[in-house]
N, C-alpha and C positions, 0 to 999 in steps of 0.2 A: 535383529537389525544388521544390515550390511555394514559392520563397523570398519572393515577394511576400506570400503569405498568412502565412508565418511572421513576417515583419517586422511585418505589421499586428497579429498576435496578441501579439507581444512588446510593441508599443506599448500595446495594449489591456490588457496584464497589469500595467502600471505602477501604476494605482490598486489593483489586487488585491494586488500584491506589497507596496505601501506599507502596506495594512491588515494584511498578514501580519507585517510588521516591527513594527508597533505592538502587535499581539497578542503577539508573541514577547517584546517588552519587558515587557509586563504579566505574562507567565508568569515571566520572570526575577525580577521583583519578588516575585511570590508564592512562588517557590521559595526565594529569599533569606530572606523573612520566616519561612518554615517552619523553615529551618535556624537562623536567629537566635533563634527562640523555642523551639528544641529539639523541635518538633512532627513533623519529618520522620522517617519510618520508615527513611530512608536511613542515619541515624546508627546504627541497630541493626546494619546490615550493614557499613558503612564509617565508623566513628566519627571517623576523621581528617578527614573532610569537614566537620566542625563549624566549621572556619575557612573561612567562605564567601568571604571576600575572597581568600584564597590560592588557592582553586580556582574562581575566577570563570569561567575558560574551560570548565570542566566543566559548570557550571550553564548557561552559554550554549548549550553543546552539547545539554543536556537540553531546554532551552526550544525550540530549533529543531526537535528531534525531536517534541515535542508539537505545535507549530504545523504541522509537516509532516504529521503524522497527521490533524490537523483539516482541513487543505486536501485531503488525500487523500480524506477522508470527503465533503467538499463536492463535489469533482470527480466522485466516484463517484455521488453523488446526482444531480448535473446530468446526467451521462451516462445514467443509468437513466431519468430523467424524459424525456430527449430521445428515447431509443430506443424507449420505449413510447408509450402513449396518455396525454399530459399531462392531468391532471384539469382540469375546466372552471373551477374556482375559481382556478387558478394564474394570477397576473397577468402572466406573462412569456410572450412568444411563443416558438414552437419555435426560430426563428432566434436569438433572444437566449439561449435555453438552451444552444444549441450553442456560441455564442461564449463564454459563461461556462464551459462545460465545457472548451473549449480553453485559455482563459487561466488557469483555476485548475489545469489539468494542468501548464502550464509553470511556474507558481509552485510547485507541489508538488515538481517535480523539482529546482528551485533550492533549496528548503528542505531537501530530503533531502541535497543536496550540502553545504550549509552545516553541517548536523548532523554529517556525516562529517568535514568539513574541520576543524571545531572540536575534534572528538575527536582527530583527527590532531595538531592544535596542542598539545592538552593532553598527549598521549603524548610529543611531542617535548620539552615543558617538563619533564616528570617522569621521562623515561627514565633508565635507570641506566648507559647506555654512557658511556665516558670521552670519546668524540669526538662532535661535533655531527653529523657524517655518519652515525655509527653510530646515534644516536638518531633521525635523520630516516628512515633506511632501516627501522629496526625499527618506527617509528610508521606508516610507509607500509604495510608488510606487514600490521600488525595492523588498520589502519583501512580499507584499500582493496583488499586481496587476499582474496577469499573463502576462508575456511578458515585464514587467517593468524593469527587470534586463537586461542590455544590453552589458555586457562585458564578454569576456572569455567563459569558459565552462558553467558558470552560465546562459548564455542566454538560453540554452536548459535545463540544470539540474534543475534550480529553477522553470522554467515553468512546468516541469514534476511534481515536488514536490507540487506546488500549485494546479495543476489540480487534483492530488491525494487527497489533503486536501479538496478542494471544492466539489469533487465528494463523498468523504467519509461521508460528513454531510447528504445530502438527502438520499443516498443509505443506510446508517447506520440507520437513524431515520425512514426509511420507515416502519420498523417493527411496530412502534407505530401508524401507519396509515393504518394497514392491514385491519381493519374492513371497513374503508371508501374505500380503494382501491379494496378490494375483494381478495380472496385467490390466484386465478390464476395470476392476474396482479401483486400482491405483490411478489409472488414467481418468476415471470419473471424478475421483477425489481431487486430483491435482488441478483439474480445470477450474475448480472453485477458488484457486489462489488469486484469480483476477479480482475477486471481491476485496482481497487485502489491499491491492493497489488502489481500487476505487475508494475504500475507506481512508487510505493514507492521503490521497489527494483531497478528499472532502475535509478531513481534519485540517489540512494546511490551508485550504481556501477559507475555512470558517474561522480558524484561530491564528493563522499565520499571515498569509499574503493580504487578505482583505482588511485585516486590522493594522498590520504593521507597514505595509507597502502600498504604493500607488504607482501608476505609470508603467514603465517598461518591465519591472519585475513581475507584476501581476499579469500583464499581457503575455510575457514569455512563458509563464507557467501554463496559461491557457493554451498557447500555441503548441507546447510540448505534448498536449493530450491528443493532437491530431495523428502523429505517427502510429502509436499503439492502437488507436481507434480504427484507422484505415487498415492496419495489418489484421486486426480482429475481423473486420468486415470481409476482407479477402479470404481469411481462413474459413469463415462461415459460408461464403458464396462458393468457394472452390476448395473443398476439403482435400487434404493431402492423402488421407487414407481411403482406399476404394470402398470400404465398408460404410463410409459416411456420405457417399455421393449419391445424387439423384435417386435412382430407382431403389437403392439400398434402404431408403427410409420408408418405402411403401409397406404398409402393414405395421408401421411403428408410429402411431399417431402422437404418442408422447414425445418421442425424439424429434419428430417433424415440427410439432408445436414449439418445442424449445428452440429449435433452429430458427424458425420464423420469428419467435419472440426476441432472440438474440440479435437477429438482423435489424429488426425494427428499433430496438434499444440502441444499438450501435449507430444507426443512421441518426437517431435523435441526439446522441452525444455529439456527433460530428456537426450537425446543424446548430446545436447550442454553442459549441466552441466558435464556429464561424460567426455566429450572431454576436457573441460577446466581444470577439476581436474587432469586429466592424464598429459596433456601437460604443465599446469601451465600458459597458455597464454589465456587471455580473451579480448585482444584488448585494455586494459587499459594502463596507463602509466607504463613504466619500468624505474627504476633508471638508469640514465646515457644515456638514449636513447631518441631521439626526437620522439614524437608521431605524428600521422597523424592528419590533421585538422578534424573538426567536419563534419561527414557525414549526420547528422540529423539537419535540420534547424527548426526555429520556424514556418515557413510557413507549412512545412510538418506536424508538430505536430498539428497545428490548423486544417489542413485539416483532419487529422486522428480523431481529437476530434469531428468535425462536422459529420463525417461518424459514429463514435461511438454513438453519441447522436441520430442520425437518426435511427440506428439499435435498440437502446434502446426504443425509442418511438414506433417503428414498433412492437417490441416484446410485449410491454405492451398493445398496441392497439389490437394486435392479440389475446392475452390472455383474454382481456376484452370481445371481440366479441365471443370467444369460451364459455365464462361463461354465455352469454345471450342465453336462449333457443329459438329455432325457434318455430313457431306456431305449437302446438300439440306435442312438444318435451319436455321431462322433463329437468329441469335445471341440468347442469353438476356440480359435486362436485369436 
């Protein structure tokens, strides 16, 4: 592992993490004010949370979740800007963009951990076991073991959040192993980090915004998905690397199919966001209306995870084989 680069990025992330803590504090104040004024839609679902002081750990957990999602959005934007052709008006150099991408990634993982750790602390505090050890064990299973939370919407939502967290660690830290992995395999591996962002948004839409908020907070979250989707679409249509453009994909049907599939999926996301913003309906909870049951089960998510990991391993293996020259052929860079 490139520990020197990791230490440098950890030092560089101090101002970034400080800003994240300040914003998290502001979110706590905002959440507390909404509860205190009786404006939070959370009270329609869990009225006992009206005592904001008694459940301060829970609101801290929620605040760190929101700031983690914001930082995930920032690091995704920085990564997409760095991997494509940065616009001429952008006042930041590519090297600075890459550094920001790395430091915000580290901050994001830390915020995700704090989000889960505060949920764990709240579960220990409010657990119904007679012993402290029993409450700690049950809280650990529900907070950190994928699939351990087994009630309500959280059966799916917390599983999605934990998968995002546990995938963020190796996919984010892979940069510091790029010398050992090789440029091609590392690049192939790092592209899958977009799945972490998708899972994070899905987790929030399922267990956060749709349940707790309505109106402009939910609409804003949907609108924020347009910039990364448009950047990804531009990245797929006009790749920055010559090896990924036009004729370079001829004779590589798998790569071409993945490119086309990515374009179609991204266009679908953009169309979905526009439709939701215009109609105001995204399938989430509506005050005063009974929602439909969960259409996604843990079994389906685990099956999707297995497929995702298989595709990831295949992509990295393929990239590694391409990097190894055949007999009499120069090594590919």
